C-alpha positions in Angstrom: 171.9 23.6 13.2 169.0 21.2 13.7 167.9 22.1 17.3 166.4 25.3 18.6 168.6 28.2 19.7 169.2 28.4 23.5 167.2 31.6 23.8 164.2 30.1 22.1 162.9 27.9 25.1 162.6 30.8 27.6 161.1 33.0 24.8 158.4 30.4 24.0 157.6 29.9 27.7 157.1 33.7 28.1 155.1 33.9 24.9 152.7 31.2 26.2 152.0 33.3 29.3 151.9 36.8 27.8 150.3 36.2 24.4 146.8 35.2 25.5 146.6 38.2 28.0 147.8 40.6 25.3 145.3 39.3 22.8 142.5 39.7 25.3 143.6 43.2 26.1 143.9 44.3 22.4 140.5 42.9 21.5 138.7 44.6 24.5 136.4 47.6 24.0 138.4 49.5 26.7 141.6 49.2 24.7 139.8 50.6 21.6 138.4 53.5 23.7 141.7 54.4 25.3 143.5 54.1 21.9 141.1 56.5 20.3 141.4 58.9 23.1 145.2 58.9 23.0 145.2 59.3 19.2 142.9 62.3 19.5 145.0 63.8 22.2 148.2 63.3 20.2 146.6 65.0 17.2 145.3 67.9 19.2 148.7 68.5 21.0 150.6 67.9 17.7 148.5 70.5 15.9 149.0 73.0 18.7 152.7 72.4 18.7 153.0 72.6 15.0 151.1 75.9 15.0 153.4 77.4 17.5 156.5 76.1 15.8 155.2 77.5 12.5 154.7 81.0 14.0 158.2 80.9 15.5 159.8 79.9 12.2 157.9 82.7 10.5 159.0 85.2 13.1 162.7 84.6 12.3 161.8 84.7 8.6 162.3 81.0 7.9 159.9 78.6 6.2 157.8 76.3 8.4 157.1 72.6 7.6 153.8 73.5 6.0 155.5 76.0 3.7 158.0 73.3 2.6 155.2 70.8 2.1 153.3 73.2 -0.1 156.4 74.0 -2.1 157.2 70.3 -2.6 153.7 69.8 -3.9 154.1 72.7 -6.3 157.4 71.4 -7.5 155.9 68.0 -8.1 153.1 69.5 -10.2 155.7 71.5 -12.2 157.8 68.4 -12.7 154.8 66.5 -14.1 153.9 69.4 -16.4 157.5 69.6 -17.8 157.6 65.9 -18.4 154.2 66.0 -20.2 155.4 69.0 -22.3 158.7 67.2 -23.1 156.8 64.2 -24.3 154.6 66.3 -26.5 157.6 68.1 -28.0 159.3 64.7 -28.7 156.2 63.5 -30.4 156.0 66.6 -32.6 159.7 66.3 -33.5 159.0 62.7 -34.7 156.2 63.9 -37.1 157.2 64.7 -40.7 157.3 68.4 -41.5 154.9 69.9 -44.1 157.8 70.7 -46.4 159.1 67.1 -46.2 155.8 65.7 -47.6 156.3 67.4 -51.1 
């Protein structure tokens, strides 16, 4: 296959028209302002929705996403502690006992 695929020619033509306009839009100050406003709005709405959802889950005596996240963090910390203690135990097993030295 030495030539370009059939779809490539119309794609390249469309890209030559659209790409410069899209670049100009993305690099404009208005785009940055609108993007920041949308991000802030999504965060505010998402926080409100998450708060309501959390209360609903708690009303039916089920854990909310924040509860699960907190538990996962605690389990991760416990896992690290168990691994550290296991390594320390292995190291102590490898040391000669006091009675073996005589």
